[in-house]
N, CA and C atoms as an extended XYZ file, in Angstrom:
390
Properties=species:S:1:pos:R:3:atomname:S:1:resname:S:1:resid:I:1 pbc="F F F"
N        17.981        1.410       -4.089 N   MET     1
C        17.112        0.488       -4.898 CA  MET     1
C        15.593        0.514       -4.224 C   MET     1
N        15.651        0.295       -2.927 N   ARG     2
C        14.341        0.236       -2.191 CA  ARG     2
C        13.652        1.537       -2.409 C   ARG     2
N        14.250        2.650       -1.901 N   VAL     3
C        13.672        4.020       -1.890 CA  VAL     3
C        13.275        4.381       -3.447 C   VAL     3
N        13.950        4.183       -4.447 N   TRP     4
C        13.556        4.317       -5.793 CA  TRP     4
C        12.257        3.541       -6.249 C   TRP     4
N        12.218        2.221       -5.837 N   LEU     5
C        11.095        1.515       -6.153 CA  LEU     5
C         9.925        2.031       -5.411 C   LEU     5
N         9.986        2.296       -4.135 N   TYR     6
C         8.806        2.668       -3.518 CA  TYR     6
C         8.381        4.122       -4.137 C   TYR     6
N         9.350        4.815       -4.337 N   SER     7
C         8.985        6.261       -4.973 CA  SER     7
C         8.303        6.185       -6.247 C   SER     7
N         8.845        5.255       -7.168 N   ARG     8
C         7.967        5.008       -8.310 CA  ARG     8
C         6.709        4.523       -8.182 C   ARG     8
N         6.593        3.450       -7.307 N   LEU     9
C         5.143        2.985       -7.178 CA  LEU     9
C         4.086        4.065       -6.379 C   LEU     9
N         4.594        4.646       -5.493 N   THR    10
C         3.776        5.664       -4.707 CA  THR    10
C         3.500        7.004       -5.409 C   THR    10
N         4.473        7.308       -6.539 N   GLY    11
C         4.354        8.369       -7.222 CA  GLY    11
C         3.246        8.438       -8.386 C   GLY    11
N         2.679        7.293       -8.582 N   SER    12
C         2.085        7.144       -9.845 CA  SER    12
C         0.520        7.320       -9.727 C   SER    12
N        -0.052        8.381      -10.200 N   SER    13
C        -1.659        8.675       -9.899 CA  SER    13
C        -2.353        7.440      -10.577 C   SER    13
N        -1.885        6.730      -11.511 N   ALA    14
C        -2.717        5.847      -12.131 CA  ALA    14
C        -2.724        4.478      -11.226 C   ALA    14
N        -1.550        4.223      -10.438 N   LEU    15
C        -1.483        3.240       -9.457 CA  LEU    15
C        -2.243        3.587       -8.216 C   LEU    15
N        -2.159        4.929       -7.817 N   ALA    16
C        -2.895        5.354       -6.719 CA  ALA    16
C        -4.528        5.255       -6.631 C   ALA    16
N        -4.942        5.330       -7.982 N   ALA    17
C        -6.439        5.233       -8.364 CA  ALA    17
C        -6.976        3.668       -7.919 C   ALA    17
N        -5.984        2.771       -7.812 N   TYR    18
C        -6.452        1.486       -7.322 CA  TYR    18
C        -5.868        1.122       -6.098 C   TYR    18
N        -4.615        1.485       -5.634 N   VAL    19
C        -4.339        1.094       -4.281 CA  VAL    19
C        -4.230        2.221       -2.959 C   VAL    19
N        -4.138        3.417       -3.579 N   ASN    20
C        -4.413        4.508       -2.765 CA  ASN    20
C        -3.307        4.532       -1.527 C   ASN    20
N        -2.036        4.173       -1.906 N   GLY    21
C        -1.010        4.188       -0.980 CA  GLY    21
C        -0.774        2.899       -0.167 C   GLY    21
N        -1.705        1.872       -0.459 N   ARG    22
C        -1.459        0.698        0.131 CA  ARG    22
C        -0.418       -0.130       -0.563 C   ARG    22
N         0.861        0.478       -0.265 N   ILE    23
C         2.134       -0.307       -0.903 CA  ILE    23
C         2.938       -0.577        0.233 C   ILE    23
N         3.355       -1.882        0.580 N   ILE    24
C         4.197       -2.337        1.687 CA  ILE    24
C         5.263       -3.141        1.178 C   ILE    24
N         6.326       -3.196        2.043 N   GLN    25
C         7.416       -4.018        2.079 CA  GLN    25
C         7.043       -5.472        2.450 C   GLN    25
N         7.242       -6.454        1.699 N   GLY    26
C         7.008       -8.012        2.107 CA  GLY    26
C         7.138       -8.229        3.548 C   GLY    26
N         8.255       -7.923        4.067 N   GLU    27
C         8.292       -8.408        5.570 CA  GLU    27
C         7.600       -7.685        6.616 C   GLU    27
N         6.892       -6.638        6.020 N   SER    28
C         6.008       -5.813        7.130 CA  SER    28
C         4.529       -6.362        6.826 C   SER    28
N         4.302       -7.153        5.989 N   ALA    29
C         2.838       -7.654        5.849 CA  ALA    29
C         2.426       -8.730        6.704 C   ALA    29
N         2.234       -8.343        7.842 N   GLU    30
C         2.027       -9.350        9.130 CA  GLU    30
C         0.394       -9.696        9.353 C   GLU    30
N        -0.329       -9.029        8.702 N   GLN    31
C        -1.836       -9.150        9.152 CA  GLN    31
C        -2.603       -9.213        7.718 C   GLN    31
N        -3.761       -9.832        7.739 N   ALA    32
C        -4.644       -9.936        6.741 CA  ALA    32
C        -5.939       -9.018        6.398 C   ALA    32
N        -5.790       -8.024        7.371 N   ASN    33
C        -6.946       -7.233        7.302 CA  ASN    33
C        -6.494       -5.781        6.600 C   ASN    33
N        -5.886       -5.900        5.482 N   ILE    34
C        -5.655       -4.628        4.676 CA  ILE    34
C        -6.557       -4.512        3.682 C   ILE    34
N        -7.252       -3.375        3.508 N   LEU    35
C        -8.043       -3.054        2.471 CA  LEU    35
C        -7.753       -3.555        1.029 C   LEU    35
N        -8.296       -4.180        0.281 N   GLU    36
C        -7.810       -4.605       -1.103 CA  GLU    36
C        -8.272       -3.530       -2.017 C   GLU    36
N        -7.676       -3.595       -3.253 N   PRO    37
C        -6.550       -4.083       -3.607 CA  PRO    37
C        -5.165       -3.558       -3.053 C   PRO    37
N        -4.060       -4.294       -2.584 N   PHE    38
C        -3.077       -3.768       -2.177 CA  PHE    38
C        -1.846       -4.416       -2.848 C   PHE    38
N        -0.526       -3.687       -2.574 N   ILE    39
C         0.712       -4.273       -3.275 CA  ILE    39
C         1.619       -4.495       -2.086 C   ILE    39
N         2.335       -5.582       -2.376 N   VAL    40
C         3.645       -5.943       -1.600 CA  VAL    40
C         4.636       -6.299       -2.427 C   VAL    40
N         5.620       -5.561       -2.105 N   TYR    41
C         6.976       -5.637       -2.684 CA  TYR    41
C         8.128       -6.392       -1.944 C   TYR    41
N         9.103       -7.291       -2.413 N   THR    42
C        10.283       -7.547       -2.049 CA  THR    42
C        11.378       -7.545       -2.811 C   THR    42
N        12.413       -7.282       -2.192 N   ILE    43
C        13.845       -7.264       -2.804 CA  ILE    43
C        14.304       -8.687       -2.461 C   ILE    43
N        15.033       -9.088       -3.772 N   GLY    44
C        15.423      -10.445       -3.671 CA  GLY    44
C        16.945      -10.422       -3.903 C   GLY    44
N        17.474      -11.393       -4.590 N   ASN    45
C        18.886      -11.717       -4.629 CA  ASN    45
C        19.569      -10.500       -5.218 C   ASN    45
N        20.730      -10.296       -5.169 N   ALA    46
C        21.567       -9.522       -5.914 CA  ALA    46
C        22.967      -10.371       -6.414 C   ALA    46
N        23.056      -10.339       -7.723 N   THR    47
C        24.313      -11.157       -8.201 CA  THR    47
C        25.203      -10.258       -9.054 C   THR    47
N        26.396      -10.336       -8.817 N   ASP    48
C        27.519       -9.428       -9.712 CA  ASP    48
C        27.480      -10.194      -11.186 C   ASP    48
N        27.643       -9.098      -12.000 N   GLU    49
C        27.644       -9.431      -13.498 CA  GLU    49
C        28.953      -10.005      -13.802 C   GLU    49
N        30.151       -9.682      -13.000 N   GLU    50
C        31.374      -10.182      -13.346 CA  GLU    50
C        31.825       -9.797      -14.646 C   GLU    50
N        31.621       -8.614      -15.152 N   LEU    51
C        31.931       -8.143      -16.480 CA  LEU    51
C        33.511       -7.596      -16.594 C   LEU    51
N        34.093       -7.460      -15.257 N   SER    52
C        35.304       -7.076      -15.261 CA  SER    52
C        36.062       -7.483      -14.033 C   SER    52
N        37.230       -7.293      -13.733 N   GLU    53
C        38.014       -7.788      -12.758 CA  GLU    53
C        37.705       -6.886      -11.512 C   GLU    53
N        37.110       -5.791      -11.689 N   GLU    54
C        36.956       -4.723      -10.751 CA  GLU    54
C        35.842       -5.144       -9.783 C   GLU    54
N        35.832       -4.888       -8.536 N   PRO    55
C        34.899       -5.248       -7.668 CA  PRO    55
C        33.750       -4.449       -7.446 C   PRO    55
N        33.838       -3.269       -8.263 N   GLU    56
C        32.642       -2.365       -8.326 CA  GLU    56
C        31.873       -2.428       -9.652 C   GLU    56
N        31.835       -3.535      -10.103 N   GLY    57
C        31.211       -3.792      -11.438 CA  GLY    57
C        29.875       -3.633      -11.277 C   GLY    57
N        28.794       -3.742      -12.177 N   PRO    58
C        27.596       -3.856      -12.312 CA  PRO    58
C        26.917       -5.118      -11.752 C   PRO    58
N        25.881       -4.994      -11.118 N   GLN    59
C        25.094       -6.358      -10.516 CA  GLN    59
C        23.665       -6.307      -10.827 C   GLN    59
N        22.923       -7.439      -10.876 N   ARG    60
C        21.715       -7.635      -10.830 CA  ARG    60
C        20.956       -7.647       -9.574 C   ARG    60
N        19.812       -6.782       -9.459 N   GLN    61
C        19.047       -6.894       -8.220 CA  GLN    61
C        17.609       -7.374       -8.563 C   GLN    61
N        17.295       -8.476       -7.966 N   PHE    62
C        15.988       -9.060       -8.498 CA  PHE    62
C        14.964       -8.484       -7.471 C   PHE    62
N        13.703       -8.249       -7.984 N   PHE    63
C        12.587       -7.671       -7.032 CA  PHE    63
C        11.176       -8.279       -7.487 C   PHE    63
N        10.363       -8.476       -6.573 N   GLN    64
C         9.192       -8.897       -6.917 CA  GLN    64
C         8.012       -8.153       -6.389 C   GLN    64
N         6.944       -7.967       -7.056 N   ILE    65
C         5.686       -7.161       -6.616 CA  ILE    65
C         4.547       -7.904       -6.613 C   ILE    65
N         3.972       -8.081       -5.780 N   TYR    66
C         2.618       -8.919       -5.500 CA  TYR    66
C         1.568       -7.903       -5.604 C   TYR    66
N         0.403       -8.352       -6.286 N   ILE    67
C        -0.878       -7.498       -6.353 CA  ILE    67
C        -1.882       -8.243       -5.741 C   ILE    67
N        -2.394       -8.008       -4.617 N   HIS    68
C        -3.482       -8.619       -4.000 CA  HIS    68
C        -4.850       -7.950       -4.231 C   HIS    68
N        -5.950       -8.796       -4.311 N   ASP    69
C        -7.201       -8.367       -4.393 CA  ASP    69
C        -8.255       -9.179       -3.619 C   ASP    69
N        -9.465       -8.681       -3.378 N   ARG    70
C       -10.397       -9.648       -2.833 CA  ARG    70
C       -10.805      -10.824       -3.894 C   ARG    70
N       -11.254      -11.848       -3.540 N   GLY    71
C       -11.603      -13.080       -4.451 CA  GLY    71
C       -12.531      -12.629       -5.570 C   GLY    71
N       -12.346      -13.572       -6.671 N   GLY    72
C       -13.377      -13.479       -7.729 CA  GLY    72
C       -12.781      -12.957       -9.107 C   GLY    72
N       -12.649      -11.867       -9.587 N   ASP    73
C       -12.366      -11.508      -10.740 CA  ASP    73
C       -10.864      -11.011      -10.610 C   ASP    73
N        -9.988      -11.369      -11.625 N   TYR    74
C        -8.660      -10.995      -11.618 CA  TYR    74
C        -8.450       -9.640      -12.518 C   TYR    74
N        -9.415       -9.128      -13.064 N   SER    75
C        -9.301       -8.022      -14.063 CA  SER    75
C        -8.809       -6.755      -13.564 C   SER    75
N        -8.963       -6.348      -12.164 N   ARG    76
C        -8.342       -5.251      -11.433 CA  ARG    76
C        -7.014       -5.496      -11.456 C   ARG    76
N        -6.614       -6.811      -11.033 N   ILE    77
C        -5.153       -7.107      -10.914 CA  ILE    77
C        -4.389       -6.939      -12.202 C   ILE    77
N        -5.132       -7.536      -13.197 N   ASP    78
C        -4.377       -7.454      -14.552 CA  ASP    78
C        -4.170       -5.843      -14.906 C   ASP    78
N        -4.900       -5.045      -14.705 N   ASN    79
C        -5.090       -3.525      -14.986 CA  ASN    79
C        -3.728       -2.972      -13.931 C   ASN    79
N        -3.606       -3.432      -12.998 N   ILE    80
C        -2.448       -2.863      -11.934 CA  ILE    80
C        -1.330       -3.482      -12.471 C   ILE    80
N        -1.246       -4.745      -12.948 N   VAL    81
C        -0.044       -5.358      -13.573 CA  VAL    81
C         0.397       -4.421      -14.782 C   VAL    81
N        -0.445       -4.192      -15.513 N   ALA    82
C        -0.040       -3.101      -16.753 CA  ALA    82
C         0.384       -2.033      -16.456 C   ALA    82
N        -0.170       -1.176      -15.394 N   ILE    83
C         0.320       -0.205      -14.879 CA  ILE    83
C         1.800       -0.170      -14.361 C   ILE    83
N         2.122       -1.216      -13.552 N   ILE    84
C         3.377       -1.380      -13.005 CA  ILE    84
C         4.444       -1.712      -14.014 C   ILE    84
N         4.127       -2.370      -14.878 N   LYS    85
C         5.105       -2.859      -16.058 CA  LYS    85
C         5.390       -1.570      -16.682 C   LYS    85
N         4.516       -0.571      -16.950 N   THR    86
C         4.913        0.491      -17.677 CA  THR    86
C         5.656        1.304      -16.830 C   THR    86
N         5.390        1.366      -15.558 N   LEU    87
C         6.013        2.418      -14.525 CA  LEU    87
C         7.727        1.942      -14.295 C   LEU    87
N         7.871        0.556      -14.542 N   LEU    88
C         9.198        0.163      -14.229 CA  LEU    88
C        10.127       -0.421      -15.417 C   LEU    88
N         9.474       -0.941      -16.553 N   ARG    89
C        10.133       -1.463      -17.606 CA  ARG    89
C        11.008       -0.679      -18.234 C   ARG    89
N        12.135       -0.866      -18.416 N   ASN    90
C        13.229        0.063      -19.043 CA  ASN    90
C        13.572        1.186      -18.559 C   ASN    90
N        13.450        1.416      -17.018 N   GLN    91
C        13.619        2.649      -16.488 CA  GLN    91
C        14.952        2.530      -15.892 C   GLN    91
N        15.352        3.856      -15.867 N   SER    92
C        16.907        4.039      -15.140 CA  SER    92
C        16.773        5.096      -14.183 C   SER    92
N        17.885        5.220      -13.160 N   ASP    93
C        17.982        6.313      -12.533 CA  ASP    93
C        19.463        6.616      -11.824 C   ASP    93
N        20.103        7.617      -12.495 N   LYS    94
C        21.578        7.644      -12.115 CA  LYS    94
C        21.669        7.758      -10.805 C   LYS    94
N        20.986        8.699      -10.008 N   ALA    95
C        21.072        8.868       -8.633 CA  ALA    95
C        21.084        7.672       -7.637 C   ALA    95
N        20.299        6.695       -8.231 N   SER    96
C        20.016        5.448       -7.410 CA  SER    96
C        21.044        4.180       -8.007 C   SER    96
N        21.768        4.543       -8.968 N   GLY    97
C        22.586        3.612       -9.552 CA  GLY    97
C        21.941        2.704      -10.400 C   GLY    97
N        20.658        2.873      -10.837 N   ILE    98
C        20.024        1.980      -11.754 CA  ILE    98
C        20.235        2.164      -13.190 C   ILE    98
N        20.876        1.040      -13.830 N   ILE    99
C        21.223        1.319      -15.248 CA  ILE    99
C        20.117        1.014      -16.152 C   ILE    99
N        19.282       -0.021      -15.774 N   ASN   100
C        18.012       -0.611      -16.332 CA  ASN   100
C        17.320       -1.402      -15.855 C   ASN   100
N        15.898       -1.540      -15.939 N   VAL   101
C        15.086       -2.424      -15.221 CA  VAL   101
C        14.426       -3.176      -16.292 C   VAL   101
N        14.610       -4.611      -15.895 N   ILE   102
C        14.030       -5.397      -17.203 CA  ILE   102
C        12.969       -6.328      -16.544 C   ILE   102
N        11.843       -6.272      -17.327 N   TYR   103
C        10.678       -7.193      -16.813 CA  TYR   103
C        11.044       -8.722      -17.081 C   TYR   103
N        10.741       -9.425      -16.163 N   LEU   104
C        11.072      -10.909      -16.428 CA  LEU   104
C         9.761      -11.944      -16.481 C   LEU   104
N         8.769      -11.700      -15.603 N   GLU   105
C         7.445      -12.607      -15.842 CA  GLU   105
C         6.350      -12.030      -14.942 C   GLU   105
N         5.174      -12.411      -15.265 N   THR   106
C         4.037      -12.510      -14.486 CA  THR   106
C         3.546      -13.653      -14.136 C   THR   106
N         3.337      -14.063      -12.803 N   SER   107
C         2.743      -15.213      -12.450 CA  SER   107
C         1.372      -15.517      -12.975 C   SER   107
N         1.010      -16.821      -12.722 N   ARG   108
C        -0.238      -17.369      -13.026 CA  ARG   108
C        -1.061      -16.869      -11.886 C   ARG   108
N        -2.488      -16.928      -12.037 N   ASP   109
C        -3.386      -16.554      -11.009 CA  ASP   109
C        -3.054      -17.461       -9.662 C   ASP   109
N        -3.183      -16.723       -8.727 N   LEU   110
C        -2.818      -17.374       -7.372 CA  LEU   110
C        -3.878      -17.155       -6.270 C   LEU   110
N        -3.785      -17.865       -5.204 N   ASP   111
C        -4.660      -17.487       -3.949 CA  ASP   111
C        -3.627      -17.411       -2.934 C   ASP   111
N        -3.941      -16.386       -1.715 N   ASP   112
C        -3.070      -16.306       -0.704 CA  ASP   112
C        -4.085      -16.738        0.640 C   ASP   112
N        -4.242      -17.800        1.098 N   SER   113
C        -5.050      -18.091        2.101 CA  SER   113
C        -4.711      -17.464        3.520 C   SER   113
N        -3.443      -17.133        3.795 N   THR   114
C        -3.225      -16.346        4.872 CA  THR   114
C        -3.719      -14.836        4.877 C   THR   114
N        -3.591      -14.333        3.683 N   MET   115
C        -4.185      -12.856        3.460 CA  MET   115
C        -5.570      -12.819        3.019 C   MET   115
N        -6.167      -14.012        2.539 N   GLY   116
C        -7.543      -14.099        2.128 CA  GLY   116
C        -7.660      -13.245        0.861 C   GLY   116
N        -6.765      -13.341        0.017 N   THR   117
C        -6.879      -12.688       -1.158 CA  THR   117
C        -6.500      -13.635       -2.411 C   THR   117
N        -6.762      -13.149       -3.516 N   ILE   118
C        -6.235      -13.636       -4.917 CA  ILE   118
C        -5.180      -12.709       -5.194 C   ILE   118
N        -4.015      -13.202       -5.933 N   LEU   119
C        -2.963      -12.302       -6.375 CA  LEU   119
C        -2.278      -12.844       -7.671 C   LEU   119
N        -1.430      -12.008       -8.060 N   ARG   120
C        -0.446      -12.320       -9.094 CA  ARG   120
C         0.876      -11.473       -8.788 C   ARG   120
N         1.991      -12.078       -9.189 N   TYR   121
C         3.307      -11.261       -8.832 CA  TYR   121
C         3.789      -10.943      -10.363 C   TYR   121
N         4.752       -9.895      -10.084 N   ILE   122
C         5.522       -9.485      -11.368 CA  ILE   122
C         6.809       -9.608      -10.947 C   ILE   122
N         7.923      -10.080      -11.640 N   ARG   123
C         9.328      -10.260      -11.227 CA  ARG   123
C        10.044       -9.338      -12.294 C   ARG   123
N        10.910       -8.662      -11.620 N   PHE   124
C        11.852       -7.748      -12.337 CA  PHE   124
C        13.368       -7.994      -11.873 C   PHE   124
N        14.211       -7.408      -12.807 N   VAL   125
C        15.699       -7.199      -12.325 CA  VAL   125
C        16.084       -5.930      -12.659 C   VAL   125
N        16.791       -5.424      -11.901 N   ALA   126
C        17.446       -4.167      -12.245 CA  ALA   126
C        18.930       -4.354      -12.374 C   ALA   126
N        19.299       -3.931      -13.394 N   ILE   127
C        20.935       -3.870      -13.573 CA  ILE   127
C        21.455       -2.697      -12.965 C   ILE   127
N        22.296       -2.674      -12.049 N   LYS   128
C        22.754       -1.414      -11.274 CA  LYS   128
C        24.269       -1.476      -10.974 C   LYS   128
N        24.664       -0.223      -10.803 N   GLU   129
C        25.904       -0.091      -10.346 CA  GLU   129
C        26.044       -0.687       -8.957 C   GLU   129
N        27.177       -1.181       -8.663 N   LYS   130
C        27.320       -1.664       -7.077 CA  LYS   130
C        27.304       -0.644       -5.990 C   LYS   130
């Protein structure tokens, strides 16, 4: 899942025009001096679908993508959100075990005082084979 997500995000020329490779996993975002805009992604909970008695049934893997930018206008963030939704919504990847990716929500406008940025996040869930 992690490799697939990172590959999808870094493989997009439309997204690269905005973030130019500044895509990091959430736990590694320890400093506030990253050039904006940048993306932070986190992999969340995984839950079994319990569609059968078999222990290898499908599961839901939740993940979030945070788009940070310098203060002021959210229009660049909105453009990046649209690109990411197009990149991920309804995607599948048999090699990664991903059956389908479902868009859940986009956050309201937020501020991150630690990073000194404005941001929005997008939540998805991947239905995947265990």
